[in-house]
C-alpha positions in Angstrom: -117.4 24.5 -111.4 -120.4 25.9 -109.5 -121.9 29.3 -110.5 -120.6 31.4 -107.7 -123.4 34.0 -107.9 -126.0 31.4 -107.0 -124.3 30.2 -103.9 -125.4 31.5 -100.5 -122.0 31.8 -98.8 -123.6 33.0 -95.5 -125.4 29.7 -95.2 -122.2 27.7 -96.1 -120.2 29.6 -93.5 -122.6 28.6 -90.7 -122.4 24.9 -91.5 -120.5 22.6 -89.1 -118.3 21.4 -92.0 -117.1 24.9 -92.8 -116.6 25.8 -89.1 -114.4 22.7 -88.7 -112.4 23.6 -91.7 -111.8 27.1 -90.3 -110.7 25.6 -87.0 -108.2 23.3 -88.8 -106.9 26.2 -90.9 -106.4 28.5 -87.9 -104.8 25.7 -85.9 -102.1 25.6 -88.7 -101.8 29.3 -89.5 -101.2 30.6 -86.1 -98.6 28.2 -84.5 -96.4 27.9 -87.6 -95.3 31.6 -87.8 -94.9 31.7 -84.0 -92.6 28.6 -84.1 -90.6 30.2 -87.0 -90.3 33.5 -85.0 -88.9 31.6 -82.1 -86.5 29.8 -84.4 -85.6 33.1 -86.0 -84.9 34.8 -82.7 -82.7 31.9 -81.3 -79.9 32.9 -83.7 -79.2 36.4 -82.2 -79.6 35.0 -78.7 -77.1 32.2 -79.3 -74.8 34.6 -81.1 -74.8 36.9 -78.0 -74.8 34.3 -75.2 -73.4 31.1 -76.6 -70.3 32.1 -78.5 -68.4 28.8 -77.8 -71.3 26.9 -79.4 -71.6 29.3 -82.4 -67.9 29.3 -83.1 -67.5 25.5 -82.8 -66.3 24.0 -86.1 -68.8 21.3 -87.2 -67.0 20.1 -90.3 -64.3 21.5 -92.7 -64.3 25.3 -91.9 -68.0 25.6 -91.2 -69.0 26.7 -87.8 -72.3 25.9 -86.0 -73.4 29.5 -86.3 -72.8 29.6 -90.1 -74.7 26.4 -90.6 -77.5 27.6 -88.3 -77.7 30.8 -90.4 -77.9 28.8 -93.6 -80.6 26.6 -92.2 -83.0 29.6 -92.3 -83.2 29.1 -96.1 -84.0 25.4 -95.7 -86.6 26.2 -93.0 -88.2 29.0 -95.1 -88.4 26.8 -98.2 -89.8 23.9 -96.1 -92.5 26.1 -94.6 -93.4 27.4 -98.0 -93.8 23.9 -99.5 -95.7 22.8 -96.4 -98.1 25.8 -96.6 -98.7 25.1 -100.3 -99.5 21.5 -99.6 -101.8 22.3 -96.7 -103.5 25.2 -98.6 -104.3 22.9 -101.5 -106.0 20.4 -99.1 -108.0 23.3 -97.7 -109.0 24.5 -101.1 -110.1 21.0 -102.2 -112.2 20.8 -99.0 -113.8 24.2 -99.7 -114.7 23.2 -103.2 -116.3 20.0 -101.8 -118.3 22.1 -99.4 -119.4 24.6 -102.0 -120.4 21.7 -104.4 -122.4 20.2 -101.5 -124.2 23.4 -100.8 -124.2 24.7 -104.4 -127.0 26.0 -106.6 -128.7 22.7 -106.7 -129.1 22.7 -102.9 -130.2 26.3 -102.9 -132.9 25.6 -105.6 -134.2 22.7 -103.6 -134.6 24.8 -100.5 -136.4 27.6 -102.3 
């Protein structure tokens, strides 16, 4: 682990590697909640305007609307696991960048 007080984070933030990592992070962070919000809002819209679809029995006594509502739990858990997986890869990349521009690099430049 690199001594964090010796690292010049302002210099690291200006590197192309870090800027690329930020672009990738934001490219994931912004669309995913928007897509989930759209998915979330489809349910009340379908409930109001597509009653025949929502009341259609899919199997046993489960309607499409009931299964669609239950699918929220699967989607939320799926997004949570996806976020953890992606965040770990970002964290690893940040550690690599910090190690590359760590105290040894700072001392060489001084």
